[in-house]
N, CA, C and O atoms as a GROMACS GRO file, in nm:
protein
  364
    1MET      N    1   1.559   1.967  -0.145
    1MET     CA    2   1.562   1.805  -0.206
    1MET      C    3   1.473   1.802  -0.334
    1MET      O    4   1.365   1.855  -0.357
    2LYS      N    5   1.542   1.734  -0.397
    2LYS     CA    6   1.454   1.680  -0.521
    2LYS      C    7   1.394   1.549  -0.517
    2LYS      O    8   1.457   1.468  -0.449
    3HIS      N    9   1.271   1.499  -0.583
    3HIS     CA   10   1.250   1.362  -0.599
    3HIS      C   11   1.224   1.330  -0.749
    3HIS      O   12   1.161   1.402  -0.826
    4LEU      N   13   1.285   1.204  -0.779
    4LEU     CA   14   1.293   1.152  -0.906
    4LEU      C   15   1.168   1.086  -0.929
    4LEU      O   16   1.134   0.989  -0.861
    5SER      N   17   1.083   1.142  -1.036
    5SER     CA   18   0.942   1.051  -1.055
    5SER      C   19   0.948   0.886  -1.078
    5SER      O   20   1.008   0.859  -1.182
    6PRO      N   21   0.909   0.792  -1.019
    6PRO     CA   22   0.937   0.669  -1.050
    6PRO      C   23   0.916   0.632  -1.187
    6PRO      O   24   0.812   0.668  -1.241
    7HIS      N   25   1.020   0.551  -1.264
    7HIS     CA   26   0.989   0.506  -1.370
    7HIS      C   27   1.050   0.588  -1.494
    7HIS      O   28   1.054   0.544  -1.609
    8SER      N   29   1.106   0.734  -1.445
    8SER     CA   30   1.135   0.840  -1.533
    8SER      C   31   1.297   0.779  -1.583
    8SER      O   32   1.357   0.692  -1.520
    9LYS      N   33   1.342   0.837  -1.692
    9LYS     CA   34   1.466   0.841  -1.736
    9LYS      C   35   1.555   0.865  -1.619
    9LYS      O   36   1.648   0.788  -1.594
   10GLU      N   37   1.529   0.966  -1.550
   10GLU     CA   38   1.655   0.992  -1.452
   10GLU      C   39   1.639   0.909  -1.346
   10GLU      O   40   1.741   0.869  -1.290
   11TRP      N   41   1.514   0.868  -1.298
   11TRP     CA   42   1.505   0.763  -1.180
   11TRP      C   43   1.587   0.613  -1.216
   11TRP      O   44   1.651   0.546  -1.135
   12PHE      N   45   1.566   0.586  -1.340
   12PHE     CA   46   1.617   0.455  -1.388
   12PHE      C   47   1.773   0.470  -1.393
   12PHE      O   48   1.845   0.377  -1.359
   13ALA      N   49   1.826   0.596  -1.439
   13ALA     CA   50   1.987   0.608  -1.420
   13ALA      C   51   2.015   0.557  -1.292
   13ALA      O   52   2.084   0.458  -1.267
   14ALA      N   53   1.943   0.647  -1.195
   14ALA     CA   54   1.985   0.674  -1.038
   14ALA      C   55   1.956   0.500  -0.985
   14ALA      O   56   2.053   0.450  -0.928
   15PHE      N   57   1.879   0.443  -0.995
   15PHE     CA   58   1.802   0.335  -0.958
   15PHE      C   59   1.904   0.214  -1.004
   15PHE      O   60   1.930   0.131  -0.916
   16ALA      N   61   1.963   0.197  -1.135
   16ALA     CA   62   2.050   0.108  -1.195
   16ALA      C   63   2.173   0.119  -1.101
   16ALA      O   64   2.239   0.018  -1.077
   17LYS      N   65   2.206   0.241  -1.045
   17LYS     CA   66   2.338   0.242  -0.973
   17LYS      C   67   2.290   0.166  -0.835
   17LYS      O   68   2.360   0.070  -0.803
   18LEU      N   69   2.212   0.188  -0.774
   18LEU     CA   70   2.169   0.151  -0.629
   18LEU      C   71   2.123  -0.026  -0.678
   18LEU      O   72   2.170  -0.116  -0.609
   19ASP      N   73   2.058  -0.052  -0.764
   19ASP     CA   74   2.005  -0.197  -0.790
   19ASP      C   75   1.976  -0.233  -0.926
   19ASP      O   76   1.865  -0.230  -0.980
   20PRO      N   77   2.097  -0.273  -0.981
   20PRO     CA   78   2.100  -0.295  -1.093
   20PRO      C   79   1.990  -0.411  -1.158
   20PRO      O   80   1.914  -0.398  -1.255
   21GLN      N   81   2.009  -0.515  -1.076
   21GLN     CA   82   1.901  -0.628  -1.113
   21GLN      C   83   1.753  -0.590  -1.100
   21GLN      O   84   1.667  -0.643  -1.170
   22GLN      N   85   1.725  -0.492  -1.002
   22GLN     CA   86   1.586  -0.470  -0.993
   22GLN      C   87   1.550  -0.363  -1.096
   22GLN      O   88   1.444  -0.376  -1.156
   23ALA      N   89   1.626  -0.263  -1.121
   23ALA     CA   90   1.599  -0.174  -1.236
   23ALA      C   91   1.595  -0.258  -1.348
   23ALA      O   92   1.525  -0.211  -1.437
   24ALA      N   93   1.647  -0.370  -1.375
   24ALA     CA   94   1.633  -0.467  -1.504
   24ALA      C   95   1.493  -0.502  -1.516
   24ALA      O   96   1.416  -0.483  -1.610
   25ALA      N   97   1.470  -0.561  -1.388
   25ALA     CA   98   1.336  -0.638  -1.388
   25ALA      C   99   1.230  -0.520  -1.407
   25ALA      O  100   1.128  -0.546  -1.471
   26THR      N  101   1.246  -0.417  -1.364
   26THR     CA  102   1.135  -0.304  -1.358
   26THR      C  103   1.118  -0.256  -1.489
   26THR      O  104   1.002  -0.228  -1.521
   27ARG      N  105   1.214  -0.240  -1.580
   27ARG     CA  106   1.194  -0.225  -1.737
   27ARG      C  107   1.140  -0.327  -1.814
   27ARG      O  108   1.084  -0.309  -1.922
   28LYS      N  109   1.160  -0.449  -1.752
   28LYS     CA  110   1.071  -0.572  -1.802
   28LYS      C  111   0.924  -0.563  -1.766
   28LYS      O  112   0.836  -0.585  -1.850
   29PHE      N  113   0.903  -0.536  -1.658
   29PHE     CA  114   0.747  -0.508  -1.601
   29PHE      C  115   0.691  -0.422  -1.711
   29PHE      O  116   0.596  -0.450  -1.784
   30ILE      N  117   0.776  -0.297  -1.713
   30ILE     CA  118   0.687  -0.192  -1.806
   30ILE      C  119   0.677  -0.207  -1.956
   30ILE      O  120   0.592  -0.147  -2.021
   31LYS      N  121   0.756  -0.280  -2.004
   31LYS     CA  122   0.748  -0.331  -2.127
   31LYS      C  123   0.650  -0.418  -2.138
   31LYS      O  124   0.559  -0.389  -2.215
   32ASP      N  125   0.646  -0.538  -2.069
   32ASP     CA  126   0.564  -0.630  -2.066
   32ASP      C  127   0.420  -0.587  -2.048
   32ASP      O  128   0.334  -0.645  -2.113
   33SER      N  129   0.387  -0.488  -1.966
   33SER     CA  130   0.276  -0.446  -1.925
   33SER      C  131   0.205  -0.311  -2.026
   33SER      O  132   0.086  -0.282  -2.038
   34ARG      N  133   0.330  -0.245  -2.091
   34ARG     CA  134   0.290  -0.145  -2.171
   34ARG      C  135   0.257  -0.045  -2.112
   34ARG      O  136   0.193   0.034  -2.181
   35THR      N  137   0.283  -0.005  -1.970
   35THR     CA  138   0.252   0.130  -1.925
   35THR      C  139   0.342   0.137  -1.793
   35THR      O  140   0.380   0.035  -1.734
   36GLU      N  141   0.368   0.247  -1.758
   36GLU     CA  142   0.456   0.293  -1.676
   36GLU      C  143   0.388   0.268  -1.490
   36GLU      O  144   0.454   0.252  -1.388
   37ASN      N  145   0.236   0.274  -1.509
   37ASN     CA  146   0.202   0.244  -1.384
   37ASN      C  147   0.187   0.109  -1.318
   37ASN      O  148   0.084   0.050  -1.285
   38VAL      N  149   0.318   0.072  -1.306
   38VAL     CA  150   0.343  -0.059  -1.250
   38VAL      C  151   0.403  -0.061  -1.158
   38VAL      O  152   0.480   0.034  -1.146
   39CYS      N  153   0.403  -0.168  -1.045
   39CYS     CA  154   0.474  -0.119  -0.932
   39CYS      C  155   0.649  -0.187  -0.945
   39CYS      O  156   0.666  -0.301  -0.990
   40SER      N  157   0.754  -0.109  -0.904
   40SER     CA  158   0.859  -0.102  -0.925
   40SER      C  159   0.941  -0.241  -0.877
   40SER      O  160   1.052  -0.280  -0.913
   41MET      N  161   0.847  -0.300  -0.786
   41MET     CA  162   0.932  -0.416  -0.749
   41MET      C  163   0.854  -0.544  -0.794
   41MET      O  164   0.912  -0.652  -0.785
   42CYS      N  165   0.717  -0.540  -0.846
   42CYS     CA  166   0.686  -0.680  -0.898
   42CYS      C  167   0.592  -0.668  -1.000
   42CYS      O  168   0.535  -0.768  -1.046
   43GLY      N  169   0.574  -0.559  -1.040
   43GLY     CA  170   0.514  -0.516  -1.208
   43GLY      C  171   0.358  -0.514  -1.181
   43GLY      O  172   0.288  -0.503  -1.281
   44ASP      N  173   0.300  -0.522  -1.064
   44ASP     CA  174   0.155  -0.516  -1.024
   44ASP      C  175   0.113  -0.401  -1.060
   44ASP      O  176   0.190  -0.307  -1.080
   45HIS      N  177  -0.019  -0.392  -1.075
   45HIS     CA  178  -0.093  -0.276  -1.069
   45HIS      C  179  -0.244  -0.276  -1.007
   45HIS      O  180  -0.308  -0.380  -0.997
   46PRO      N  181  -0.288  -0.165  -0.971
   46PRO     CA  182  -0.236  -0.018  -0.972
   46PRO      C  183  -0.120   0.014  -0.885
   46PRO      O  184  -0.098  -0.081  -0.810
   47ALA      N  185  -0.035   0.117  -0.867
   47ALA     CA  186   0.068   0.125  -0.808
   47ALA      C  187   0.059   0.292  -0.769
   47ALA      O  188  -0.010   0.372  -0.833
   48SER      N  189   0.113   0.314  -0.695
   48SER     CA  190   0.163   0.474  -0.615
   48SER      C  191   0.282   0.501  -0.579
   48SER      O  192   0.359   0.416  -0.534
   49ASP      N  193   0.313   0.628  -0.595
   49ASP     CA  194   0.462   0.680  -0.580
   49ASP      C  195   0.462   0.688  -0.406
   49ASP      O  196   0.370   0.703  -0.326
   50TYR      N  197   0.615   0.671  -0.390
   50TYR     CA  198   0.668   0.688  -0.256
   50TYR      C  199   0.794   0.699  -0.246
   50TYR      O  200   0.876   0.644  -0.320
   51GLU      N  201   0.823   0.788  -0.131
   51GLU     CA  202   0.954   0.811  -0.092
   51GLU      C  203   0.987   0.720  -0.002
   51GLU      O  204   0.907   0.670   0.077
   52VAL      N  205   1.123   0.691  -0.010
   52VAL     CA  206   1.157   0.590   0.109
   52VAL      C  207   1.256   0.662   0.189
   52VAL      O  208   1.370   0.686   0.151
   53ALA      N  209   1.203   0.698   0.309
   53ALA     CA  210   1.270   0.796   0.439
   53ALA      C  211   1.428   0.733   0.476
   53ALA      O  212   1.439   0.614   0.503
   54ASP      N  213   1.521   0.804   0.474
   54ASP     CA  214   1.650   0.768   0.510
   54ASP      C  215   1.713   0.665   0.417
   54ASP      O  216   1.796   0.582   0.454
   55LYS      N  217   1.663   0.677   0.286
   55LYS     CA  218   1.736   0.583   0.186
   55LYS      C  219   1.762   0.702   0.063
   55LYS      O  220   1.671   0.776   0.027
   56TRP      N  221   1.876   0.707   0.016
   56TRP     CA  222   1.906   0.810  -0.055
   56TRP      C  223   1.981   0.747  -0.222
   56TRP      O  224   2.063   0.655  -0.223
   57PHE      N  225   1.942   0.803  -0.326
   57PHE     CA  226   1.983   0.798  -0.455
   57PHE      C  227   2.149   0.846  -0.443
   57PHE      O  228   2.250   0.782  -0.473
   58ASP      N  229   2.136   0.981  -0.388
   58ASP     CA  230   2.264   1.063  -0.347
   58ASP      C  231   2.237   1.176  -0.256
   58ASP      O  232   2.121   1.185  -0.217
   59ALA      N  233   2.317   1.258  -0.216
   59ALA     CA  234   2.317   1.363  -0.104
   59ALA      C  235   2.164   1.423  -0.111
   59ALA      O  236   2.087   1.438  -0.016
   60ASP      N  237   2.144   1.451  -0.240
   60ASP     CA  238   2.003   1.536  -0.235
   60ASP      C  239   1.889   1.487  -0.262
   60ASP      O  240   1.786   1.550  -0.239
   61THR      N  241   1.890   1.350  -0.322
   61THR     CA  242   1.779   1.268  -0.382
   61THR      C  243   1.743   1.152  -0.297
   61THR      O  244   1.813   1.052  -0.287
   62PRO      N  245   1.623   1.172  -0.233
   62PRO     CA  246   1.561   1.038  -0.165
   62PRO      C  247   1.524   0.946  -0.258
   62PRO      O  248   1.471   0.987  -0.361
   63VAL      N  249   1.546   0.810  -0.238
   63VAL     CA  250   1.494   0.716  -0.334
   63VAL      C  251   1.342   0.708  -0.322
   63VAL      O  252   1.281   0.721  -0.216
   64THR      N  253   1.283   0.684  -0.447
   64THR     CA  254   1.156   0.691  -0.482
   64THR      C  255   1.144   0.534  -0.562
   64THR      O  256   1.220   0.475  -0.638
   65TYR      N  257   1.001   0.499  -0.502
   65TYR     CA  258   0.941   0.354  -0.578
   65TYR      C  259   0.813   0.401  -0.620
   65TYR      O  260   0.772   0.508  -0.577
   66ARG      N  261   0.736   0.324  -0.711
   66ARG     CA  262   0.638   0.303  -0.742
   66ARG      C  263   0.596   0.177  -0.690
   66ARG      O  264   0.656   0.076  -0.727
   67LEU      N  265   0.468   0.164  -0.583
   67LEU     CA  266   0.440   0.055  -0.541
   67LEU      C  267   0.299   0.016  -0.528
   67LEU      O  268   0.216   0.105  -0.512
   68CYS      N  269   0.251  -0.146  -0.534
   68CYS     CA  270   0.162  -0.190  -0.549
   68CYS      C  271   0.108  -0.195  -0.374
   68CYS      O  272   0.189  -0.150  -0.294
   69GLU      N  273  -0.003  -0.239  -0.330
   69GLU     CA  274  -0.007  -0.232  -0.168
   69GLU      C  275   0.056  -0.342  -0.113
   69GLU      O  276   0.106  -0.330  -0.001
   70ASP      N  277   0.064  -0.471  -0.187
   70ASP     CA  278   0.147  -0.558  -0.132
   70ASP      C  279   0.278  -0.545  -0.100
   70ASP      O  280   0.321  -0.577   0.010
   71CYS      N  281   0.370  -0.485  -0.219
   71CYS     CA  282   0.488  -0.460  -0.198
   71CYS      C  283   0.532  -0.330  -0.099
   71CYS      O  284   0.641  -0.315  -0.043
   72LEU      N  285   0.420  -0.245  -0.096
   72LEU     CA  286   0.436  -0.140  -0.003
   72LEU      C  287   0.422  -0.181   0.150
   72LEU      O  288   0.483  -0.127   0.242
   73SER      N  289   0.335  -0.282   0.161
   73SER     CA  290   0.321  -0.352   0.319
   73SER      C  291   0.439  -0.472   0.335
   73SER      O  292   0.467  -0.520   0.445
   74THR      N  293   0.491  -0.506   0.235
   74THR     CA  294   0.620  -0.594   0.244
   74THR      C  295   0.726  -0.495   0.264
   74THR      O  296   0.801  -0.538   0.352
   75LEU      N  297   0.753  -0.413   0.234
   75LEU     CA  298   0.874  -0.314   0.228
   75LEU      C  299   0.854  -0.248   0.372
   75LEU      O  300   0.955  -0.204   0.427
   76ALA      N  301   0.755  -0.241   0.425
   76ALA     CA  302   0.722  -0.154   0.554
   76ALA      C  303   0.724  -0.245   0.650
   76ALA      O  304   0.767  -0.202   0.758
   77THR      N  305   0.698  -0.340   0.647
   77THR     CA  306   0.704  -0.442   0.731
   77THR      C  307   0.829  -0.548   0.765
   77THR      O  308   0.880  -0.576   0.874
   78ASN      N  309   0.852  -0.587   0.655
   78ASN     CA  310   1.000  -0.690   0.647
   78ASN      C  311   1.107  -0.644   0.633
   78ASN      O  312   1.210  -0.692   0.680
   79GLU      N  313   1.099  -0.521   0.552
   79GLU     CA  314   1.217  -0.430   0.573
   79GLU      C  315   1.255  -0.337   0.642
   79GLU      O  316   1.362  -0.276   0.643
   80GLY      N  317   1.140  -0.322   0.716
   80GLY     CA  318   1.156  -0.187   0.818
   80GLY      C  319   1.169  -0.054   0.725
   80GLY      O  320   1.242   0.034   0.773
   81GLU      N  321   1.123  -0.034   0.631
   81GLU     CA  322   1.148   0.094   0.541
   81GLU      C  323   1.024   0.187   0.604
   81GLU      O  324   0.930   0.136   0.665
   82ARG      N  325   1.035   0.310   0.584
   82ARG     CA  326   0.948   0.414   0.616
   82ARG      C  327   0.914   0.455   0.501
   82ARG      O  328   1.012   0.516   0.458
   83LEU      N  329   0.808   0.457   0.403
   83LEU     CA  330   0.759   0.520   0.289
   83LEU      C  331   0.654   0.602   0.334
   83LEU      O  332   0.564   0.584   0.416
   84VAL      N  333   0.693   0.720   0.245
   84VAL     CA  334   0.585   0.850   0.234
   84VAL      C  335   0.538   0.878   0.114
   84VAL      O  336   0.616   0.906   0.024
   85PRO      N  337   0.376   0.874   0.088
   85PRO     CA  338   0.348   0.908  -0.022
   85PRO      C  339   0.442   1.028  -0.113
   85PRO      O  340   0.504   1.120  -0.059
   86LEU      N  341   0.437   1.009  -0.223
   86LEU     CA  342   0.503   1.154  -0.274
   86LEU      C  343   0.410   1.245  -0.308
   86LEU      O  344   0.460   1.351  -0.346
   87SER      N  345   0.298   1.241  -0.309
   87SER     CA  346   0.178   1.326  -0.312
   87SER      C  347   0.166   1.406  -0.201
   87SER      O  348   0.094   1.505  -0.207
   88SER      N  349   0.244   1.370  -0.070
   88SER     CA  350   0.242   1.437   0.039
   88SER      C  351   0.349   1.556   0.025
   88SER      O  352   0.347   1.648   0.107
   89HIS      N  353   0.417   1.553  -0.052
   89HIS     CA  354   0.549   1.626  -0.072
   89HIS      C  355   0.501   1.761  -0.179
   89HIS      O  356   0.429   1.740  -0.277
   90ALA      N  357   0.545   1.876  -0.150
   90ALA     CA  358   0.547   1.980  -0.268
   90ALA      C  359   0.634   1.928  -0.356
   90ALA      O  360   0.748   1.892  -0.328
   91GLN      N  361   0.576   1.926  -0.475
   91GLN     CA  362   0.646   1.884  -0.614
   91GLN      C  363   0.719   2.003  -0.672
   91GLN      O  364   0.779   1.993  -0.779
   0.00000   0.00000   0.00000
């Protein structure tokens, strides 16, 4: 299993297929803040990298996000997403 680093070129290519509107918003957050270390969902910082368990870009690549604490909580609580820090995986 491979993991795409959030906000990398490869990640944006995969994310644009999954959620084109959010991918465009994330690009704007990065451009406006002049750093890639922002939340993929809202543009806040600081943010950390997570894998979404049971959600895939393709058969071998789980979905990953860079999330602030608020969006991490929202996705876990409201959306029922199970999020695992990427730092807990062997890269």
